[in-house]
Every structure is written in structure tokens, then in C-alpha cells.
C-alpha positions as CSV (number, residue, x, y, z in Angstrom):
1,M,-13.0,2.2,-6.9
2,R,-13.7,3.4,-10.5
3,V,-14.7,1.5,-13.6
4,N,-13.9,3.3,-16.8
5,R,-13.3,6.5,-14.8
6,R,-16.8,6.4,-13.2
7,P,-17.0,5.9,-9.4
8,V,-18.6,2.7,-8.3
9,S,-20.2,2.3,-4.9
10,K,-21.4,-1.3,-5.1
11,S,-19.1,-4.4,-5.2
12,S,-21.7,-6.0,-7.5
13,A,-20.9,-3.7,-10.4
14,T,-20.7,-5.5,-13.7
15,I,-17.4,-5.5,-15.5
16,R,-16.6,-6.6,-19.1
17,V,-13.5,-7.4,-21.1
18,G,-11.8,-4.1,-21.9
19,D,-13.0,-2.2,-18.8
20,V,-10.4,-0.3,-16.9
21,L,-10.4,-0.5,-13.1
22,T,-8.8,2.2,-10.9
23,F,-8.5,1.4,-7.2
24,P,-6.3,2.1,-4.2
25,Q,-3.9,-0.6,-3.0
26,G,-1.9,0.3,0.1
27,S,-0.4,3.7,-0.5
28,R,-0.6,3.7,-4.3
29,I,-3.2,3.8,-7.0
30,R,-3.5,0.8,-9.3
31,V,-4.9,0.9,-12.8
32,V,-5.8,-2.4,-14.4
33,E,-7.4,-3.4,-17.8
34,I,-9.5,-6.5,-17.9
35,R,-8.3,-8.8,-20.6
36,N,-10.5,-11.9,-19.9
37,L,-13.1,-13.1,-17.3
38,G,-12.2,-16.1,-15.3
39,T,-14.6,-19.1,-15.1
40,R,-13.3,-20.2,-11.6
41,R,-11.5,-18.9,-8.6
42,G,-7.9,-20.1,-9.2
43,P,-4.3,-19.5,-8.2
44,A,-2.7,-16.0,-8.4
45,P,-0.5,-16.8,-11.5
46,E,-3.6,-17.9,-13.4
47,A,-5.5,-14.7,-12.3
48,A,-2.6,-12.5,-13.4
49,T,-3.2,-13.6,-17.0
50,L,-6.7,-12.2,-16.9
51,Y,-5.7,-8.5,-16.6
52,H,-3.0,-6.0,-17.8
53,D,-1.5,-3.6,-15.2
54,L,-1.5,0.0,-16.6
55,T,-0.2,1.5,-13.3
56,P,2.6,4.0,-14.1
57,A,6.0,2.9,-12.7
58,T,7.1,4.7,-9.6
59,D,10.4,4.8,-7.7
60,D,9.8,2.5,-4.8
61,S,13.3,3.2,-3.3
62,A,12.2,6.8,-2.5
63,D,9.1,5.4,-0.6
64,A,11.3,3.0,1.3
65,A,13.8,5.6,2.4
66,A,10.9,7.9,3.7
67,A,9.4,5.1,5.8
68,A,10.3,5.0,9.4
69,P,12.3,1.9,10.6
70,A,10.4,-0.8,12.2
71,P,10.5,-0.9,16.0
72,R,12.9,-3.5,17.5
73,G,10.7,-4.4,20.4
74,R,11.1,-3.2,24.0
75,P,13.7,-0.5,24.7
76,T,16.8,-1.6,26.7
77,K,17.5,0.0,30.1
78,S,20.0,2.4,28.5
79,D,17.4,3.4,25.9
80,R,14.8,4.1,28.7
81,R,17.4,6.2,30.5
82,A,18.1,8.2,27.4
83,I,14.4,8.7,26.8
84,T,14.0,10.0,30.4
85,R,16.9,12.4,30.0
86,L,15.3,13.8,26.8
87,K,11.9,14.2,28.5
88,Q,13.4,16.0,31.5
89,G,15.4,18.5,29.5
90,P,18.8,19.8,30.3
91,A,20.0,19.3,33.9
92,S,20.2,22.5,35.9
93,D,23.1,23.1,38.3
94,I,21.8,24.6,41.6
């Protein structure tokens, strides 16, 4: 995490209104400017009013296309046979 482009190693780092935070979130980097400091821990819509997201827009459809499809669970019997055939290689006629 960085505060105003300076790396921060402690979670107790002091932040002020106007500071810019840079941090990883999942597979992307977020950049956020602090607009106000909250007085209590509240719901997400209330917290969203306390900062301004400066993260550049990216094309999420390209990331979704590159991701592998989620597994459907246990392979069927025909799937297992196909996997076995692939692992054994081409059948040789003797």
C-alpha cells in the first residue's frame, strides 16, 4: 500500500483528507483520494461518500474472456474416458 506515492508498511499509518491511497485489490490496482474521514463504522454506501475513486477505467470484458471457465464439478464417465485416452496417447495397432 502507498500513501501519497510513499510505501507504507504499518496499518496504523495516519491519513488525512486529500491523501491519495494506492493499493492492490484482486488483480487490479486501486487509486483512491480521501475526501472526508468517517466518525463511525457504517454501511458501504455511506463509506463510499468518504472517498473518490481515481482508478483508470479498464476493459473488464478482456479480463473475463481470458479467465478459464469455472469447473462444473466431478467429470462424467465419458469425460473420464476421454481424459484416459488423452493421457495414453494414440492407440498402436500391433
